[in-house]
C-alpha positions as CSV (number, residue, x, y, z in Angstrom):
1,X,0.4,0.1,0.5
2,X,2.7,2.2,0.8
3,X,4.2,1.5,-2.5
4,X,0.7,2.6,-4.1
5,X,1.4,5.5,-2.5
6,X,4.5,6.5,-3.7
7,X,4.2,5.9,-7.1
8,X,0.8,8.1,-6.4
9,X,2.5,11.5,-5.5
10,X,5.5,10.9,-7.0
11,X,3.3,10.4,-10.9
12,X,1.4,14.0,-8.8
13,X,5.0,16.1,-8.6
14,X,6.3,14.7,-11.7
15,X,2.7,15.9,-13.6
16,X,3.2,19.7,-11.8
17,X,6.5,19.3,-12.8
18,X,5.6,18.8,-16.4
19,X,2.7,21.8,-15.7
20,X,4.9,24.2,-15.2
21,X,7.0,22.9,-17.7
22,X,4.8,24.1,-20.3
23,X,3.3,26.9,-18.5
24,X,6.8,28.3,-18.5
25,X,7.4,27.4,-22.9
26,X,3.6,28.4,-23.7
27,X,4.9,30.5,-26.4
28,X,1.1,31.4,-28.3
29,X,-0.8,34.4,-28.0
30,X,-4.0,34.8,-25.9
31,X,-6.6,36.0,-27.0
32,X,-10.6,36.5,-26.2
33,X,-12.6,36.5,-28.7
34,X,-16.4,38.4,-28.9
35,X,-14.4,42.2,-27.1
36,X,-14.0,45.3,-29.5
37,X,-13.6,48.9,-28.5
38,X,-16.7,51.5,-28.1
39,X,-17.0,54.3,-29.9
40,X,-16.2,56.3,-27.5
41,X,-13.2,54.0,-26.6
42,X,-12.1,54.4,-30.2
43,X,-11.4,57.9,-30.6
44,X,-8.7,57.8,-26.9
45,X,-5.4,58.0,-27.2
46,X,-2.9,55.2,-26.3
47,X,-0.6,54.3,-23.5
48,X,2.6,51.6,-23.7
49,X,3.0,51.8,-20.2
50,X,6.8,50.1,-19.8
51,X,8.4,48.4,-17.0
52,X,12.4,47.4,-17.1
53,X,13.1,45.8,-14.7
54,X,15.8,47.0,-10.8
55,X,16.5,50.2,-13.8
56,X,17.4,52.4,-10.6
57,X,16.5,56.1,-10.5
58,X,20.7,57.0,-11.6
59,X,20.8,53.9,-14.2
60,X,19.9,56.8,-17.4
61,X,22.2,58.7,-17.1
62,X,25.3,56.8,-15.0
63,X,25.4,54.1,-18.1
64,X,23.8,56.6,-20.4
65,X,21.2,55.6,-22.1
66,X,21.3,58.4,-24.7
67,X,17.5,57.4,-26.0
68,X,15.6,57.8,-23.3
69,X,17.5,61.0,-22.0
70,X,16.2,61.8,-25.2
71,X,12.2,60.8,-24.4
72,X,12.6,62.5,-21.5
73,X,14.5,65.2,-22.6
74,X,11.2,65.9,-25.2
75,X,8.5,64.7,-22.3
76,X,8.9,63.8,-18.6
77,X,11.3,62.7,-16.3
78,X,11.3,62.3,-12.6
79,X,14.0,62.9,-10.7
80,X,13.0,58.8,-9.1
81,X,9.9,57.1,-8.0
82,X,9.6,55.8,-4.5
83,X,8.6,52.4,-4.5
84,X,5.9,50.9,-1.9
85,X,7.6,48.2,0.5
86,X,8.6,46.1,-0.1
87,X,10.9,46.6,-3.0
88,X,10.3,43.4,-4.3
89,X,9.2,42.9,-8.6
90,X,5.8,41.3,-7.8
91,X,4.0,43.9,-4.8
92,X,5.6,47.4,-6.9
93,X,4.7,45.3,-10.4
94,X,1.3,45.4,-9.2
95,X,0.8,47.8,-6.9
96,X,1.3,50.5,-10.3
97,X,-1.5,48.6,-12.6
98,X,-3.9,48.9,-9.9
99,X,-2.9,52.0,-7.6
100,X,-2.6,50.9,-4.1
101,X,0.6,49.7,-1.7
102,X,1.0,46.1,-1.5
103,X,-0.5,45.0,2.5
104,X,-3.6,46.8,0.8
105,X,-3.7,44.5,-3.0
106,X,-2.3,41.8,-1.7
107,X,1.0,40.8,-2.7
108,X,2.5,41.5,-0.3
109,X,6.0,40.5,-1.0
110,X,7.8,37.9,-3.7
111,X,7.1,34.7,-1.2
112,X,4.4,35.2,1.2
113,X,1.5,32.7,4.1
114,X,-1.6,33.3,3.9
115,X,-3.5,31.6,7.0
116,X,-7.2,31.0,4.6
117,X,-5.8,29.3,1.9
118,X,-2.8,27.3,3.9
119,X,-0.5,28.5,1.4
120,X,2.3,30.0,0.9
121,X,2.5,32.1,-2.9
122,X,6.0,32.0,-5.0
123,X,6.0,33.8,-8.1
124,X,7.5,30.4,-9.4
125,X,5.0,28.8,-9.2
126,X,2.9,29.4,-12.6
127,X,-0.4,27.8,-11.7
128,X,-0.6,30.1,-8.6
129,X,0.4,33.3,-10.0
130,X,-2.6,32.7,-12.9
131,X,-4.8,32.0,-9.8
132,X,-7.7,35.3,-9.3
133,X,-7.5,34.5,-5.3
134,X,-4.7,36.1,-5.1
135,X,-5.2,39.0,-6.3
136,X,-6.8,42.6,-4.9
137,X,-7.5,45.8,-6.2
138,X,-9.0,46.4,-10.5
139,X,-5.5,45.7,-12.3
140,X,-5.9,48.8,-15.0
141,X,-6.4,46.5,-17.8
142,X,-9.7,45.4,-16.0
143,X,-10.8,48.8,-15.3
144,X,-10.6,49.4,-19.4
145,X,-11.5,46.7,-20.7
146,X,-15.3,46.9,-18.3
147,X,-15.5,50.3,-20.1
148,X,-15.8,48.2,-23.6
149,X,-11.7,49.5,-23.9
150,X,-9.3,46.9,-25.8
151,X,-5.9,45.7,-23.9
152,X,-3.0,44.1,-24.8
153,X,-0.3,43.0,-22.9
154,X,3.5,41.1,-23.8
155,X,3.5,40.0,-19.8
156,X,3.0,41.6,-16.4
157,X,2.5,40.4,-12.9
158,X,-1.2,38.9,-12.7
159,X,-1.9,39.9,-16.2
160,X,-2.0,36.1,-16.6
161,X,-5.0,35.6,-14.0
162,X,-8.8,36.1,-14.0
163,X,-8.6,39.2,-12.0
164,X,-12.7,40.3,-12.0
165,X,-13.0,38.3,-14.3
166,X,-11.1,39.9,-16.9
167,X,-7.9,39.4,-18.6
168,X,-6.8,41.3,-21.2
169,X,-7.6,41.1,-25.0
170,X,-4.7,39.8,-26.0
171,X,-1.7,38.5,-23.7
172,X,0.8,36.5,-23.2
173,X,2.4,33.8,-21.0
174,X,5.2,34.5,-19.0
175,X,8.4,32.9,-21.1
176,X,11.6,33.9,-22.1
177,X,11.8,32.1,-25.5
178,X,10.5,35.2,-27.8
179,X,12.9,37.1,-29.3
180,X,12.5,41.0,-29.2
181,X,12.3,41.9,-32.6
182,X,9.2,39.2,-32.4
183,X,7.5,41.3,-29.4
184,X,8.2,44.6,-31.1
185,X,6.2,43.4,-33.8
186,X,3.3,42.0,-32.1
187,X,3.2,46.3,-30.3
188,X,3.1,47.4,-33.9
189,X,0.7,44.7,-35.0
190,X,-1.7,45.5,-32.5
191,X,-1.9,48.7,-33.2
192,X,-2.1,47.9,-36.5
193,X,-5.7,46.0,-36.3
194,X,-8.4,47.6,-36.8
195,X,-10.0,50.7,-34.9
196,X,-12.7,48.4,-33.4
197,X,-10.3,45.9,-31.9
198,X,-7.0,47.9,-31.2
199,X,-5.4,47.8,-28.1
200,X,-5.8,51.4,-26.0
201,X,-3.4,50.3,-23.4
202,X,-0.8,48.2,-24.1
203,X,1.8,46.5,-20.8
204,X,5.2,45.8,-21.8
205,X,8.0,44.1,-19.3
206,X,12.1,43.3,-20.3
207,X,14.0,41.6,-17.2
208,X,17.4,42.1,-18.3
209,X,18.7,44.9,-16.4
210,X,17.7,43.7,-13.5
211,X,18.8,39.9,-14.2
212,X,22.9,41.8,-14.9
213,X,22.0,43.5,-11.7
214,X,21.1,41.1,-9.4
215,X,23.8,38.5,-10.9
216,X,27.3,41.4,-11.1
217,X,26.0,44.0,-9.2
218,X,24.5,47.6,-10.3
219,X,28.0,49.1,-11.1
220,X,28.9,45.9,-13.3
221,X,30.1,46.0,-17.5
222,X,27.2,43.7,-17.6
223,X,24.5,45.8,-15.4
224,X,25.9,48.3,-18.0
225,X,25.9,46.4,-21.2
226,X,22.0,45.5,-20.4
227,X,21.0,49.6,-19.8
228,X,22.4,50.2,-23.0
229,X,20.6,46.8,-24.7
230,X,16.9,48.2,-23.4
231,X,18.0,51.4,-24.4
232,X,18.1,49.9,-27.8
233,X,14.9,48.2,-27.8
234,X,12.8,50.9,-26.5
235,X,14.3,53.0,-29.5
236,X,13.4,50.3,-31.8
237,X,9.5,50.2,-30.1
238,X,9.3,54.3,-30.7
239,X,10.5,54.1,-34.2
240,X,8.2,51.2,-34.9
241,X,5.1,52.1,-34.0
242,X,5.4,56.1,-34.8
243,X,5.7,55.0,-38.2
244,X,1.7,54.6,-38.0
245,X,1.5,58.0,-37.2
246,X,-0.9,57.0,-34.5
247,X,-0.9,59.2,-30.3
248,X,1.1,56.9,-28.6
249,X,1.7,58.2,-25.5
250,X,5.2,56.1,-23.7
251,X,4.9,55.7,-19.7
252,X,8.2,54.0,-18.8
253,X,9.0,53.2,-15.0
254,X,10.3,50.1,-13.0
255,X,9.3,48.5,-10.1
256,X,12.2,49.1,-8.3
257,X,16.5,49.6,-7.5
258,X,19.5,47.8,-6.7
259,X,22.0,48.1,-4.0
260,X,25.3,46.4,-4.1
261,X,25.3,43.6,-1.2
262,X,27.6,41.7,1.4
263,X,27.1,38.9,-0.5
264,X,30.1,36.8,1.1
265,X,28.3,37.0,4.6
266,X,24.5,36.9,5.4
267,X,22.7,36.7,8.2
268,X,21.3,33.6,9.5
269,X,18.4,32.7,10.4
270,X,18.3,34.7,14.5
271,X,18.8,32.5,17.0
272,X,15.9,34.3,18.6
273,X,13.3,32.8,16.6
274,X,12.3,28.6,16.9
275,X,11.7,27.0,13.8
276,X,9.1,25.2,16.0
277,X,7.0,27.6,16.7
278,X,7.2,30.0,13.7
279,X,7.0,29.2,9.7
280,X,9.4,31.2,7.9
281,X,9.4,31.4,3.8
282,X,13.1,32.6,1.9
283,X,13.7,36.3,2.0
284,X,17.0,38.4,1.3
285,X,16.2,41.5,2.0
286,X,13.2,40.5,3.8
287,X,12.4,37.7,6.7
288,X,8.2,37.4,7.5
289,X,8.0,35.6,10.2
290,X,4.6,33.4,11.1
291,X,3.5,32.6,14.1
292,X,2.3,29.1,14.3
293,X,2.0,30.2,17.9
294,X,0.8,33.4,19.1
295,X,2.1,33.2,22.3
296,X,5.2,32.9,21.1
297,X,5.8,36.4,19.4
298,X,6.4,38.6,21.5
299,X,9.3,37.2,23.0
300,X,10.7,36.2,20.8
301,X,9.6,40.5,19.1
302,X,11.5,41.7,22.4
303,X,14.6,39.0,22.2
304,X,14.8,39.8,19.1
305,X,15.4,43.8,20.0
306,X,18.0,42.8,21.9
307,X,20.1,40.4,19.1
308,X,19.4,42.5,16.3
309,X,22.6,43.5,14.4
310,X,22.5,44.6,10.5
311,X,18.9,44.7,10.8
312,X,15.3,46.6,12.3
313,X,13.3,43.9,14.7
314,X,8.8,45.2,13.7
315,X,6.0,43.6,14.1
316,X,2.5,44.4,12.4
317,X,1.7,47.0,14.5
318,X,4.9,49.4,14.3
319,X,6.2,49.2,11.5
320,X,7.4,52.6,9.8
321,X,4.1,54.7,7.9
322,X,5.5,55.2,5.0
323,X,5.8,51.2,4.6
324,X,1.8,50.9,4.7
325,X,2.1,47.2,6.2
326,X,0.9,47.6,9.4
327,X,-1.9,45.0,10.9
328,X,-4.3,48.3,10.4
329,X,-2.9,47.8,6.2
330,X,-3.3,43.6,6.3
331,X,-5.9,43.7,4.2
332,X,-5.2,39.7,3.5
333,X,-3.5,39.1,6.9
334,X,-0.9,38.1,5.0
335,X,2.1,40.0,6.6
336,X,3.7,38.7,8.5
337,X,3.5,38.9,12.7
338,X,7.2,39.3,13.1
339,X,8.9,41.2,10.1
340,X,13.1,41.6,9.9
341,X,14.4,44.3,7.2
342,X,17.7,43.9,6.9
343,X,20.2,47.5,6.8
344,X,22.5,48.1,3.9
345,X,24.8,46.2,3.0
346,X,23.4,43.0,4.7
347,X,21.3,40.4,3.3
348,X,18.9,37.3,5.1
349,X,20.3,33.9,4.1
350,X,18.1,30.8,5.8
351,X,20.8,28.3,3.8
352,X,23.8,30.5,4.8
353,X,25.2,30.3,1.1
354,X,26.5,33.8,0.3
355,X,24.0,35.3,-2.0
356,X,24.6,37.2,-5.6
357,X,25.9,40.8,-5.4
358,X,22.9,43.0,-6.4
359,X,20.0,43.6,-4.1
360,X,16.5,44.6,-3.3
361,X,13.6,44.5,-1.7
362,X,15.1,46.7,1.2
363,X,13.2,50.2,2.7
364,X,11.9,52.0,-0.3
365,X,12.5,55.2,1.1
366,X,16.8,54.9,0.8
367,X,18.2,55.4,-2.7
368,X,19.1,52.3,-3.7
369,X,15.7,51.3,-4.0
370,X,14.6,54.1,-6.3
371,X,12.8,53.4,-9.4
372,X,12.2,54.8,-12.8
373,X,10.4,57.2,-14.6
374,X,10.1,58.6,-18.0
375,X,6.7,59.7,-20.1
376,X,6.6,61.0,-23.4
377,X,4.2,61.2,-26.8
378,X,1.2,63.7,-27.3
379,X,-0.6,63.9,-23.4
380,X,2.6,65.0,-21.9
381,X,4.4,68.6,-21.3
382,X,8.0,68.7,-22.9
383,X,11.0,69.2,-21.4
384,X,9.6,68.9,-17.5
385,X,12.2,67.7,-15.0
386,X,9.6,66.4,-11.6
387,X,10.5,65.7,-8.0
388,X,10.4,62.5,-6.5
389,X,6.8,61.0,-6.5
390,X,5.8,57.6,-4.9
391,X,4.3,54.9,-7.2
392,X,1.3,54.2,-6.0
393,X,0.5,57.4,-8.6
394,X,0.9,56.3,-12.0
395,X,-2.3,54.3,-12.5
396,X,-4.9,57.3,-12.0
397,X,-2.4,59.0,-14.8
398,X,-2.9,56.5,-16.0
399,X,-6.8,56.0,-16.3
400,X,-7.0,60.3,-17.0
401,X,-5.3,59.6,-19.8
402,X,-7.3,56.7,-21.6
403,X,-10.4,58.8,-20.1
404,X,-10.8,55.6,-17.8
405,X,-13.3,55.7,-14.3
406,X,-12.7,54.6,-11.1
407,X,-14.1,55.0,-7.8
408,X,-10.5,57.1,-6.6
409,X,-11.9,55.7,-2.4
410,X,-10.7,52.5,-4.3
411,X,-7.1,53.2,-4.6
412,X,-4.5,54.6,-3.0
413,X,-2.6,57.0,-5.9
414,X,-4.4,60.4,-6.9
415,X,-4.7,62.4,-10.1
416,X,-3.4,65.6,-8.3
417,X,0.4,64.3,-8.0
418,X,1.2,64.0,-11.9
419,X,-1.6,65.9,-13.2
420,X,0.8,68.2,-13.8
421,X,2.8,66.5,-15.9
422,X,0.1,66.6,-18.8
423,X,-0.5,69.0,-21.9
C-alpha cells in the first residue's frame, strides 16, 4: 500500500512539473474573442506602459542611455519614483497597475503565507500566479476592458490571472523564449489592427537590467550592457510604432532600484527565532515570521530587539508609517507577525550560502531602492522634470489619459500628484 501511495505522489509531482514546464514554454498569443472598443474608446489615445525591471533611478544617466535621455527631455522625467514597501518585483508591479500599496492589494512579498488558503504564494509557481485568489484591486486592463476598451499585455505581473473575471484581450504567458524582435513586431501589429479591435493600453516588461544587476552588481559592466540593450530596444519600439502615426503615449517605469550588498557574509536565521514556533519563507532583504503559536510573538520580538545586528525588527503594529505595512493595512492577513528588514549592505540567507551581489527589497526610502519614471508622447508636456513621487500615482495618470472612470476611494494613488505632467 505504501508503495502505491509513493507511486501516486511521484506521478502527481511529475505531472505538476510537466504542467509548469509547458506553461513556462507557452509562446502562443492568448486572445479573448468577441471584445471590441466602444465608439467612445476608439477616439481615445494610446498608452504603452513599459517596465524595465531593476532600472534604478540613476541608471539612465549613469550608463548614458542616450535614447531614454532624449525621450525624457522631449517629455517628462522624474528625479526618481519611490517603490512601495517591500521594494520587490511582484508587489511593485501590481501596485503600479492597481494604484494600491501591497498590503492593500494582497501581494505583500514575492513569497508569503496566506492563512486562509493555508498556502505559500511563490512567484515561480505558474499555477498560483494565474489564480485570481491572490490579487485584490482592479488592474488597469480590467478597468479598461469593463469600460469597453481593448487592452493587451506582453507580460506583466497578474496579467495571466482572470482578476474580476477579466484578462487583457490579447496577452502572452510569461516566458523567455520569444525574441525581442518578435515582441516589438507584435506591439506594432496590435496597433495596426482595425480601430474596433485595436488595444489602447499595452503593458510591456523587460527583465534584463534586473538580471544583470543581481548577478554581477549594479556597478558592473554587465549592468551597463543591459541598460544599453534596453535603451536600443525602446528606440526600436518607438520608431516602429511611430511609423503608424497614432497618438501613442509611452510611460516607462521600473519596479525598484538595486544595491550592492555583502554577498559573502549573509545573516542566518536569528537564534531567537524558534522554527518550531514560526514559519519563515525564504527572503533576502526581508524575512516574514508567521507564528504557529501566537504566544511566542512578543517574547520572540523582544529577544530579537536585543539580538538584532544588521537588521530592523518590527511587529505589524509598529512598522514605519511610510511602509503602509501595518496590521491596519493588512487587508488580506498576509503580513508576517514579525518582520525583519535587513540594513544595507547586509542580506539574509536561511541556508547560509553566499548571495548574488545585487539585491533589492530594502526600505524604499533609500536612494539605492529608487525606481525610474519617464513619459513622453502627445499627452505629456515637453522638457518637464519633476520631483520624486510614489508609484501608486501612476494608475490615476494612465486612467486620466485613457478617459477611464474609477472610484478614488478604492485606490491609494491620486491624480493631483502627476496631473501637472499632462498638457
